[in-house]
C-alpha positions as a printed NumPy array, in Angstrom:
array([[ 20.532,  37.715, -33.78 ],
       [ 20.254,  35.842, -37.078],
       [ 23.195,  35.016, -39.266],
       [ 23.613,  37.121, -42.44 ],
       [ 22.841,  34.347, -44.86 ],
       [ 22.87 ,  36.61 , -47.918],
       [ 26.494,  37.631, -47.426],
       [ 27.551,  34.077, -46.841],
       [ 25.849,  32.685, -49.95 ],
       [ 27.164,  35.524, -52.105],
       [ 30.67 ,  34.573, -51.073],
       [ 30.297,  31.063, -52.483],
       [ 31.087,  30.126, -56.096],
       [ 28.289,  28.925, -58.333],
       [ 29.778,  25.446, -58.618],
       [ 29.554,  24.843, -54.844],
       [ 28.472,  21.275, -54.109],
       [ 28.235,  21.367, -50.295],
       [ 26.416,  23.939, -48.108],
       [ 26.146,  23.567, -44.343],
       [ 24.234,  26.37 , -42.64 ],
       [ 22.897,  24.455, -39.649],
       [ 22.416,  26.067, -36.24 ],
       [ 22.684,  29.66 , -37.51 ],
       [ 19.377,  31.044, -36.146],
       [ 18.127,  31.468, -39.692],
       [ 14.524,  32.569, -40.148],
       [ 14.52 ,  32.287, -43.948],
       [ 16.55 ,  30.76 , -46.746],
       [ 17.037,  32.672, -50.009],
       [ 16.883,  31.225, -53.491],
       [ 19.668,  28.721, -54.168],
       [ 19.119,  28.122, -57.856],
       [ 22.44 ,  29.606, -58.945],
       [ 24.235,  26.692, -57.249],
       [ 23.713,  24.351, -60.152],
       [ 26.112,  21.686, -58.815],
       [ 24.772,  21.588, -55.259],
       [ 24.324,  18.009, -54.019],
       [ 24.288,  18.486, -50.204],
       [ 22.332,  21.03 , -48.138],
       [ 22.156,  21.071, -44.331],
       [ 19.94 ,  23.784, -42.841],
       [ 18.962,  21.951, -39.655],
       [ 18.559,  23.538, -36.218],
       [ 17.274,  26.915, -37.347],
       [ 13.967,  28.794, -37.243],
       [ 12.934,  28.219, -40.852],
       [  9.245,  28.095, -41.738],
       [  9.686,  27.302, -45.439],
       [ 12.32 ,  26.262, -47.968],
       [ 13.069,  27.495, -51.485],
       [ 12.75 ,  25.173, -54.486],
       [ 15.325,  22.411, -54.401],
       [ 18.245,  22.361, -56.792],
       [ 17.998,  19.762, -59.511],
       [ 21.172,  17.839, -58.584],
       [ 20.572,  17.902, -54.831],
       [ 21.011,  14.408, -53.338],
       [ 20.896,  15.07 , -49.594],
       [ 18.615,  17.496, -47.757],
       [ 18.841,  17.869, -43.987],
       [ 16.256,  20.339, -42.708],
       [ 15.277,  18.915, -39.34 ],
       [ 14.647,  20.849, -36.143],
       [ 13.032,  23.896, -37.732],
       [  9.455,  25.168, -37.888],
       [  8.571,  23.941, -41.345],
       [  4.907,  23.316, -42.085],
       [  5.404,  22.242, -45.71 ],
       [  8.194,  21.072, -47.985],
       [  8.784,  22.009, -51.626],
       [  8.403,  19.297, -54.282],
       [ 11.278,  16.861, -54.157],
       [ 13.72 ,  16.969, -57.049],
       [ 14.313,  13.825, -59.074],
       [ 17.821,  13.121, -57.766],
       [ 17.206,  13.402, -54.034],
       [ 18.369,  10.264, -52.191],
       [ 18.192,  11.316, -48.542],
       [ 15.569,  13.485, -46.835],
       [ 15.749,  14.292, -43.132],
       [ 12.901,  16.606, -42.122],
       [ 12.46 ,  15.4  , -38.547],
       [ 11.155,  17.522, -35.675],
       [  9.228,  20.132, -37.613],
       [  5.527,  20.991, -37.876],
       [  4.801,  19.05 , -41.037],
       [  1.278,  17.746, -41.523],
       [  1.875,  16.283, -44.993],
       [  4.84 ,  15.212, -47.1  ],
       [  5.269,  15.851, -50.822],
       [  5.171,  12.989, -53.281],
       [  8.319,  10.908, -52.922],
       [ 10.668,  10.937, -55.883],
       [ 11.855,   7.725, -57.526],
       [ 15.453,   7.832, -56.246],
       [ 14.811,   8.47 , -52.561],
       [ 16.485,   5.821, -50.383],
       [ 16.43 ,   7.31 , -46.858],
       [ 13.468,   9.128, -45.311],
       [ 13.536,  10.472, -41.743],
       [ 10.313,  12.322, -40.928],
       [  9.88 ,  11.548, -37.226],
       [  8.678,  14.111, -34.712],
       [  6.122,  15.886, -36.915],
       [  2.315,  16.066, -37.123],
       [  1.805,  13.658, -40.011],
       [ -1.477,  11.768, -40.198],
       [ -0.622,   9.785, -43.338],
       [  2.305,   9.075, -45.642],
       [  2.467,   9.226, -49.435],
       [  3.073,   6.002, -51.381],
       [  6.575,   4.68 , -50.858],
       [  8.888,   4.669, -53.86 ],
       [ 10.595,   1.458, -54.953],
       [ 14.166,   2.417, -53.97 ],
       [ 13.403,   3.401, -50.381],
       [ 15.409,   1.22 , -47.953],
       [ 14.916,   3.06 , -44.639],
       [ 11.861,   4.82 , -43.225],
       [ 11.682,   6.46 , -39.8  ],
       [  8.25 ,   7.984, -39.191],
       [  7.946,   7.601, -35.419],
       [  6.36 ,  10.238, -33.16 ],
       [  3.592,  11.316, -35.515],
       [ -0.193,  10.77 , -35.666],
       [ -0.258,   7.991, -38.225],
       [ -3.186,   5.583, -38.062],
       [ -1.966,   3.397, -40.939],
       [  1.014,   2.956, -43.213],
       [  1.108,   2.658, -46.996],
       [  2.063,  -0.704, -48.516],
       [  5.743,  -1.423, -47.992],
       [  7.924,  -1.316, -51.094],
       [  9.983,  -4.41 , -51.862],
       [ 13.384,  -2.857, -51.091],
       [ 12.548,  -1.473, -47.649],
       [ 14.875,  -2.963, -45.   ],
       [ 14.434,  -0.761, -41.931],
       [ 11.113,   0.519, -40.584],
       [ 10.654,   2.636, -37.469],
       [  6.994,   3.562, -36.944],
       [  6.859,   3.673, -33.148],
       [  4.922,   6.223, -31.097],
       [  1.998,   6.572, -33.499],
       [ -1.662,   5.509, -33.525],
       [ -1.302,   2.416, -35.661],
       [ -3.796,  -0.42 , -35.228],
       [ -2.361,  -2.692, -37.925],
       [  0.815,  -3.008, -39.947],
       [  0.887,  -3.665, -43.684],
       [  2.096,  -6.973, -45.041],
       [  5.859,  -7.254, -44.711],
       [  8.013,  -7.451, -47.783],
       [ 10.619, -10.194, -48.227],
       [ 13.643,  -7.988, -47.486],
       [ 12.817,  -6.113, -44.308],
       [ 15.264,  -6.865, -41.462],
       [ 14.371,  -4.331, -38.748],
       [ 10.994,  -3.214, -37.365],
       [ 10.354,  -0.832, -34.484],
       [  6.59 ,  -0.556, -33.961],
       [  6.487,   0.046, -30.197],
       [  4.047,   2.436, -28.479],
       [  1.122,   2.017, -30.862],
       [ -2.317,   0.393, -30.621],
       [ -1.503,  -2.851, -32.423],
       [ -3.416,  -5.978, -31.43 ],
       [ -1.855,  -8.219, -34.049],
       [  1.224,  -8.445, -36.232],
       [  1.536,  -9.578, -39.855],
       [  3.36 , -12.759, -40.754],
       [  7.084, -12.266, -40.27 ],
       [  9.459, -12.804, -43.154],
       [ 12.536, -15.039, -43.118],
       [ 15.07 , -12.172, -43.099],
       [ 13.755, -10.313, -40.058],
       [ 16.506,  -9.779, -37.458],
       [ 15.044,  -7.229, -35.021],
       [ 11.431,  -6.749, -33.902],
       [ 10.541,  -4.285, -31.148],
       [  6.793,  -4.168, -30.428],
       [  6.485,  -3.319, -26.736],
       [  3.688,  -1.076, -25.452],
       [  0.915,  -2.372, -27.677],
       [ -2.185,  -4.529, -27.171],
       [ -0.796,  -7.685, -28.699],
       [ -2.513, -10.958, -27.881],
       [ -0.413, -13.042, -30.21 ],
       [  3.157, -13.055, -31.513],
       [  3.666, -14.744, -34.916],
       [  6.259, -17.494, -35.224],
       [  9.766, -16.066, -35.347],
       [ 12.222, -17.316, -37.905],
       [ 15.093, -19.264, -36.375],
       [ 17.81 , -18.606, -38.945],
       [ 18.478, -14.877, -38.636],
       [ 16.315, -13.498, -35.826],
       [ 18.332, -11.858, -33.06 ],
       [ 15.972,  -9.191, -31.707],
       [ 13.257,  -9.271, -29.084],
       [  9.49 ,  -9.397, -29.637],
       [  7.724,  -8.052, -26.589],
       [  4.416,  -6.461, -25.552],
       [  4.677,  -4.815, -22.155],
       [  1.237,  -3.187, -22.146],
       [ -0.585,  -6.5  , -22.459],
       [  1.909,  -8.528, -20.458],
       [ -0.549, -11.195, -19.245],
       [ -1.724, -12.048, -22.76 ],
       [  1.851, -12.15 , -23.957],
       [  2.884, -14.489, -21.12 ],
       [ -0.106, -16.744, -21.793],
       [  0.875, -16.915, -25.447],
       [  4.431, -17.882, -24.512],
       [  3.128, -20.531, -22.067],
       [  0.921, -21.977, -24.784],
       [  3.859, -22.171, -27.185],
       [  6.026, -23.78 , -24.484],
       [  3.317, -26.326, -23.67 ],
       [  3.022, -27.28 , -27.327],
       [  6.792, -27.609, -27.581],
       [  6.923, -29.743, -24.41 ],
       [  4.262, -32.116, -25.717],
       [  6.098, -32.459, -28.993],
       [  9.407, -33.191, -27.291],
       [  7.764, -35.718, -24.928],
       [  6.132, -37.585, -27.795],
       [  9.295, -37.476, -29.889],
       [ 11.545, -38.913, -27.21 ],
       [  8.944, -41.448, -26.05 ],
       [  8.825, -42.898, -29.552],
       [ 12.558, -42.57 , -30.149],
       [ 13.592, -44.403, -26.958],
       [ 10.688, -46.862, -26.674],
       [ 12.819, -49.924, -27.465],
       [ 15.655, -48.784, -25.196],
       [ 13.189, -48.249, -22.346],
       [ 11.677, -51.701, -22.745],
       [ 15.153, -53.238, -22.77 ],
       [ 16.159, -51.265, -19.681],
       [ 12.997, -52.315, -17.78 ],
       [ 13.66 , -55.943, -18.61 ],
       [ 17.368, -55.956, -17.735],
       [ 17.285, -53.699, -14.668],
       [ 13.88 , -54.416, -13.122],
       [ 11.929, -57.42 , -14.334],
       [ 14.686, -59.96 , -15.022],
       [ 16.395, -59.494, -11.582],
       [ 13.058, -60.009,  -9.812],
       [ 12.347, -63.18 , -11.77 ],
       [ 15.853, -64.476, -11.132],
       [ 15.454, -63.772,  -7.443],
       [ 12.12 , -65.514,  -7.12 ],
       [ 12.691, -68.534,  -9.361],
       [ 16.412, -69.294,  -9.178],
       [ 17.104, -73.128,  -8.921],
       [ 19.091, -72.588,  -5.707],
       [ 15.816, -72.134,  -3.854],
       [ 14.526, -75.597,  -4.791],
       [ 16.474, -77.452,  -2.073],
       [ 14.574, -75.489,   0.574],
       [ 11.199, -76.719,  -0.675],
       [  9.322, -79.712,   0.7  ],
       [  7.152, -81.764,  -1.512],
       [  3.958, -80.26 ,  -0.216],
       [  5.144, -76.623,  -0.496],
       [  3.736, -74.306,  -3.114],
       [  6.541, -72.543,  -4.977],
       [  4.757, -69.217,  -5.267],
       [  3.811, -69.127,  -1.581],
       [  7.308, -70.108,  -0.523],
       [  8.976, -67.442,  -2.62 ],
       [  6.575, -64.708,  -1.485],
       [  7.242, -65.547,   2.149],
       [ 10.979, -65.68 ,   1.549],
       [ 11.111, -62.289,  -0.208],
       [  9.034, -60.63 ,   2.506],
       [ 11.305, -61.742,   5.357]])
């Protein structure tokens, strides 16, 4: 039995700023335009198939876990949109002030251009084959469980990327601020160089494990050769000194010390005598 949404909304004053009607078995949502001060609306976990026009001042819209196939145009002030786990095939044009977009678990095949203020995008579990260019302020990207073959060029500010369970065979160059990279279950043959100042995550391709391991071995071999050459040059003089003091000089002292001269006869050859003496 559905909740009587009309009675509930009629009981609210027009200057209401917060409405939470999640998990009420709602099948429709009436017009909300009289709530001119509304900034937060949560209608998640219902049976909604469409939404009314959004209030002008609305900043946060949570409408996930419904049966929505479309969304109304986004108002200019919206900052957070969570429309995950619906039946959406397309998204409306993103407004300029949107900062958080959670649209995972839908049927999206493409995304609209990303607005400049967006800092977090979660679009996993869709049917995306490519992503739009990343805006400069984006910091967190989750695009796993799609059909992506390539990723766009990374911006300078992104710190977190989850791109696992796709069809990627390469990755773009990684920026200096990246901290977490999760790329398992792809077809990666090559992992770009990771930055060493801030990186704390794990780059990994489980689906193409042998290629990944070969890439790591190649990097390790290059590193080993570099270290060998570096230390060989650095300690060349010390090694020569050590060989002289510990190996060559003692042998010479042993073979040619003046104490051995009193054992020689005039006809003896010094080299032959010393060789015979050492080999006794």
